N, C-alpha and C positions, 0 to 999 in steps of 0.2 A: 466563560472560556469561548474562544472563537469557534471551536468545533462543536459546541452545543447548538449552533445554528447551521443550517444547510449551506453547502457551497453556493456561490452566487452564479446563477445562469445569466450570461451576458447577452444582451440584445445586439443584433447586428445594427450598425449605424454609428453616427458620430458620437453618441453618448457613451458607448461601451467603454472606452478607455477611461473617461472621467468616472464612470460608475466603479470601475475596478480600482482606481486610485483612492476613491473615498472608502471603498470596502477595506482595502489593505491598511489604510491609515487607522481606521476604526479597530481592525483586528490587532494591530500593534499596540494601540492604546489599551485594549482590553487585557493584554498580558503584561502591561506596564513596560513595554519596550519602545518608547517613543524615540529612543536614540537611533532606531532603525528606519524611521518613517521615510526620510529623504531617499535613502537607497532603495527601500521597498517600492516607493512610488516610481522611481526611475525604471527599475527592473520590470515592474508590472506594465508600465506604459509600452515598453518595447515588446514584451512577450504577448500581450493582448493584441497589439497591432499585428504582429507576425501571425498569430492564430487566426485573426479575422481576414487577413489578406491572403495567407498561404495555406491555412488549415481548412478543416471541414466542421461545420456546425454539428452538434451544439458545442459551445465554448463555455467552460466554467472556471471559476477561481476558488481555491480553498487554501487553508493553512494546516500544515502538519508539523512533525518534528517535536522539539522540546522548547521550553521557555527560553533557555540559554541559546538555542540554535533553531529558531522557528524557520520553517521551510514553506515558501509560497509556491503553489502549483497552479499552472494553467493547463487545462486539458481540452483537447479537441479530438474529433473522430478520425483524423488522418493518421495513417501509419507511416507517412513519409518522415524520415528523420530531419531535424533542423540542420541547416548548413552551419558548420562550426566557423568561428571567425578565421579570416585569412590575413596573413601579413600584408600590409599595404605600403607601397613605395610612395614616399612623400612627394616625389617629383613626377608622379604619374599624371598625365594631362587628361586622361579619360575619366570624366566625372562619373560615368556609369560604374566603372570599376570601383570607385571610391565608396560606393554604397554596398558592395557585396560583403555580407557578413558583418556589416557595421552594427546592426541592431544587437546581435549577440555579443559583440565586443563591448558594448555598453553594459550588457548584463554581466559579463565577466568582470567589469571594473567596479560593480556595485555589490559583488557577492563574495562571501567567504567560500562558497562552493556552489556549483550549479551543474545541470545536465538535463538529459531527457531519458524517460523510461517509456519504452514502446511495447505494446502488447497487441493482441489480436484485434481489439476494438478501437484502437486509437493510440495517442501518445500524451504523456504528461511532461511538459517542460517545467523544471523546478529550479529554484535558487534559494539560498540562505542569505538574506540581506546582510551586508556589512554595516558597521557603524560609520565608516568613512569611505569616500570614493577613492579607488586606487588610480592614481594618475598614470601608472604604467600600463602593461598589457592585461592586467587582471589575472584571475585564476583560470586554469584550463578546465573546460567542461568535459563531462563523461556521459556517453550514451550507452544505455543498457537495453537489451532486447534488439529486435523482436525475438520472441521465443522461437526456437527451432522445433524439432520433433519433441514430444513430451518425454520426460525421463523414463527410461525403461524400468519396470519393476525388478526387484532383486530376484535372482534365481531361487525358486522356492525349495525344490528338492524334497527330501524327507522331512524337512523342518517346517513344511507348510501346515497351517491350521485353518480349518473352515470356520468362518465367523458368520453368524446370522444375526442381523440387527432387525428386530421385528417391530412392526407398527411405527415406523419412522414418520413423525409429523413433517410433511414436506415443506411447509413454510419455515419451520425452525431449521430443517436440514439445509435449505437454500441459504438461509441467513448465516449458518455456520460456514458454508463454503465461501460466502462473501467476506465474512470476518477473517477466515484463514488467509484468503488472498490479500486482504488489506494489511494484516499484521506482517505477512511474509514480505510484502513490498516495503512496509515501513522500516522494518529492521534492516532490510537490504540497503535502503537508501541511507539510513543512519550510519551503517558500517562503511559505505562508500564515501560519504561526505565528511564524517567526523569520527573516524575510527579511533583516534587517540583519545578523544573525549568520551567515547562510549565503547570501551573495549568489549562490553557484554553483547553489544549489537552483532559483532562478528560471530560470536559463539551461537547466538540465537538464530542468525541467518543460516549458519551451517546446520543447526537443528531442524529448521524448517525444510531445508533441502533434503535432509535424511528422511524426515517424515514423509515428504511428498514422494520420494522414491519407494519407500517401503510400503506405503499405503495408497499407492496411485489409484487402484481400483476403488478403494473405499471413500477417498476424499474428493477425487476429481472426476473419475470416470466409472463410478459404480453402476451396476446394472439394477436399477430400480424397476420392480415389476408393477404393472398396472397403474402407471402414474396419471393417466388421463382421467380428469374429472374425479379425482380422489384426493382426500386430505392426508392419507397415510399410505405407506407402502413398505415392503420388506426389502432389505438390502443383504445380499449374499456375497461374501468376499473370501478369497483365499489370500492369506498373508503369511509372511515369514514369522515364525515364533519369536525371533529376535527383535521384532518390531515392538514388542510389549515394553521394553525398557525405554525406547524412544518415546512411546506414547505416554509413559509415566512422567518422563522429564517434560514433555509438552504440557501436560496438565499442570505441573508445578509452575512452568513458565507463564501460562495464562494467568494464574493467580498473581504472580509477580508483576506482570504488566498491568493488571487491574490496580494493584497497589500504587504503582508509579502514576497511573492516571488519576487516582484519587488525591495523590499528593501534588498534582498538577506538574509533574516532571515530564509528562508526555502530553502533547496537544491532541489527544484522542480521548474518547469517552470510555469509561469502564463498562464492562458488560452489565446488562440488566440481570436481575435475579433469574428471570426466565431463561436467558441465554446460558447462564452458568449452570443451571439445573440440567438443561438439555445436553450441553457439551460434556458434562461429567457423566451423564448416563451413556451418551453415544460412545465416547472414548473408553468409558469403563467397561463397556461390553467387549471391546477388544481385549482388555486386560483380563477380564473374567474368563473368557473362552480360551484365551491363550494358555491360561493356567488349568484348563480342563473343566471349567464350570459350564453350566447350561445357560442359554440365552434367557433374558428377562424382557418380555414385551413392554414397550412404552405404553403407559396409560395416564389418564388424567391425575391419578394418585401421585405421580412423580412431581406434579406442580404444586401439590399441597404444601404450603409453607415455603415454597421456592427453595433456594439454596441458603445454607447457613455459613 
């Protein structure tokens, strides 16, 4: 599977576009989608060139999505959105104007869907290669982000519950944050690009949004005490009691996504047993304490036998 290998870090220089073309051809071949190679190479050539000329290093290429709709992503460290294609007058004599937006017009013509996703650390310009080049104007791109102010936590009121998650292993906690952000982005882009093919993606995207709002302090902005030079720390959160049901659905959803990954229906890797064990403990603490139970400190015993 293409995602079992790391994204390709592109060198600056004349070889970068060729390296990216070779990489995306190999990625398409690995998932047995050689019908997409021509359009994938065209799109990658334009997006890598744009990233090198107008973006900020580092520039990487990777593949996400599903086998039916693989998505090629070019990421750079600039938060400036790409210029969308502009209509061009055929009788325009100004050759400079004829180049404005032309690169992304080519991307639009070789894609089933495409766009850009911008966050605080850069942008990802993505496209789903088509099997044939569109001789017309191509599909319209969509730009998401940059994020504004973080979502406000729900009003807690009398339904608030104090949750203490004790002995959090910081390496696994940071890995969980990364995993959450990646899955949230993945289902959002699937729902934007191929909503009819993946109706579940829209529901999952809404679930991620709900979870982020309800547990903002716990998942994104928690107050970890004594994090310097320590391997573990305690996390104390006030959460709405109603968030427990969202948490339960989220746990079920993670298991469902893992199964899709194992069946190669998603071009992402399933969680490791270590990740599963930690996430079930971490999220389970919210469920247990929302129901009135006492916290259980993480210990090495949790990793014995991993998850079943």
